[in-house]
C-alpha positions as CSV (number, residue, x, y, z in Angstrom):
1,M,0.0,0.0,0.0
2,T,1.4,3.4,-1.0
3,V,1.5,6.5,1.3
4,G,-1.2,8.0,-0.8
5,E,-3.5,5.0,-0.3
6,K,-2.8,5.0,3.5
7,F,-3.6,8.7,3.6
8,V,-7.0,8.2,1.9
9,D,-7.8,5.4,4.4
10,A,-6.7,7.7,7.3
11,L,-8.8,10.6,6.0
12,A,-11.9,8.3,5.7
13,G,-11.4,7.2,9.3
14,Y,-11.0,10.7,10.5
15,T,-14.1,12.1,8.7
16,S,-16.2,9.2,9.8
17,G,-15.0,9.6,13.4
18,T,-13.7,6.0,13.7
19,D,-10.0,7.0,13.9
20,N,-9.1,10.5,15.0
21,K,-5.3,9.8,15.4
22,L,-3.9,8.4,12.2
23,F,-4.9,11.3,9.8
24,P,-3.4,14.0,12.1
25,S,-0.2,12.0,12.4
26,M,0.1,11.9,8.6
27,L,0.1,15.7,8.3
28,H,3.5,17.4,8.7
29,D,3.5,20.0,11.5
30,D,4.2,22.7,8.9
31,F,1.5,21.3,6.5
32,H,-0.2,24.0,4.4
33,W,-3.1,23.7,1.9
34,E,-3.3,26.4,-0.8
35,S,-6.6,26.9,-2.5
36,W,-6.8,28.2,-6.0
37,T,-10.4,29.0,-5.1
38,E,-11.6,30.2,-1.6
39,I,-12.2,27.5,1.0
40,K,-13.3,30.1,3.6
41,I,-14.2,33.7,3.0
42,G,-11.0,35.7,2.8
43,L,-8.7,32.7,3.5
44,Q,-6.7,31.0,0.8
45,V,-4.2,29.0,2.9
46,E,-5.1,26.4,5.5
47,T,-2.8,25.2,8.2
48,K,-2.6,21.7,9.8
49,E,-5.0,22.9,12.5
50,T,-7.6,24.5,10.2
51,T,-7.4,21.5,7.8
52,L,-8.2,19.1,10.7
53,E,-11.1,21.3,11.8
54,L,-12.5,21.4,8.3
55,F,-12.3,17.6,7.8
56,S,-13.8,16.9,11.2
57,N,-16.9,18.6,9.9
58,A,-17.3,16.6,6.7
59,T,-20.8,16.2,5.3
60,P,-22.4,12.7,5.4
61,H,-23.3,12.6,1.7
62,E,-19.8,13.1,0.4
63,T,-18.3,11.0,-2.4
64,S,-14.6,10.7,-3.4
65,K,-12.5,9.3,-6.2
66,V,-8.8,8.6,-6.1
67,F,-7.1,9.5,-9.4
68,L,-3.5,8.8,-8.4
69,A,-2.0,7.5,-5.2
70,T,1.8,7.1,-4.9
71,D,4.4,7.5,-2.1
72,D,5.0,11.1,-3.3
73,I,1.7,12.4,-4.5
74,L,-2.1,11.9,-4.1
75,V,-4.7,13.3,-6.5
76,V,-8.2,12.9,-5.2
77,G,-11.6,14.5,-5.8
78,F,-14.4,15.1,-3.4
79,R,-18.0,16.0,-4.2
80,A,-20.9,17.0,-1.8
81,E,-24.0,19.1,-2.0
82,A,-22.7,21.5,0.6
83,Y,-19.6,22.6,-1.3
84,G,-19.7,21.2,-4.8
85,S,-16.5,19.5,-6.1
86,I,-13.0,19.9,-4.9
87,L,-9.9,18.4,-6.6
88,F,-6.9,18.0,-4.2
89,T,-3.2,17.3,-4.9
90,Y,-1.2,16.3,-1.8
91,E,2.6,16.1,-1.7
92,F,4.3,13.7,0.6
93,Q,7.8,13.6,2.1
94,D,9.0,10.9,4.4
95,G,5.4,9.5,4.7
96,L,3.9,12.8,5.7
97,A,1.7,15.2,3.8
98,V,3.7,18.5,3.6
99,R,1.4,20.5,1.4
100,A,-1.8,20.4,-0.7
101,F,-3.3,22.3,-3.5
102,S,-7.0,22.4,-4.3
103,A,-9.5,23.9,-6.8
104,R,-13.2,24.0,-6.2
105,G,-15.9,23.7,-8.9
106,E,-19.6,24.4,-9.0
107,A,-22.1,22.3,-7.0
108,P,-23.3,19.3,-9.1
């Protein structure tokens, strides 16, 4: 299993509330998430702390699709009525996510 695949599993456990330890441990302390579209009003960069807060409030009717999962990169899409579609690219170093980029589309 690649780091990207482990990250997807850890994120699923975190958003469902079944495992709140693994996902945070896979984010580097200096993790940052840059959005090419606004995630929050007036905020274009998320930190590890704000990322954990956002994913802890995931909507129950969310779907996801993994496009690429390696030890260095993960490309995954999420879709939900609450926010539309978001495409993420995560970069990994030494088994930890160090940064992410995202772009949000219209609600389906």
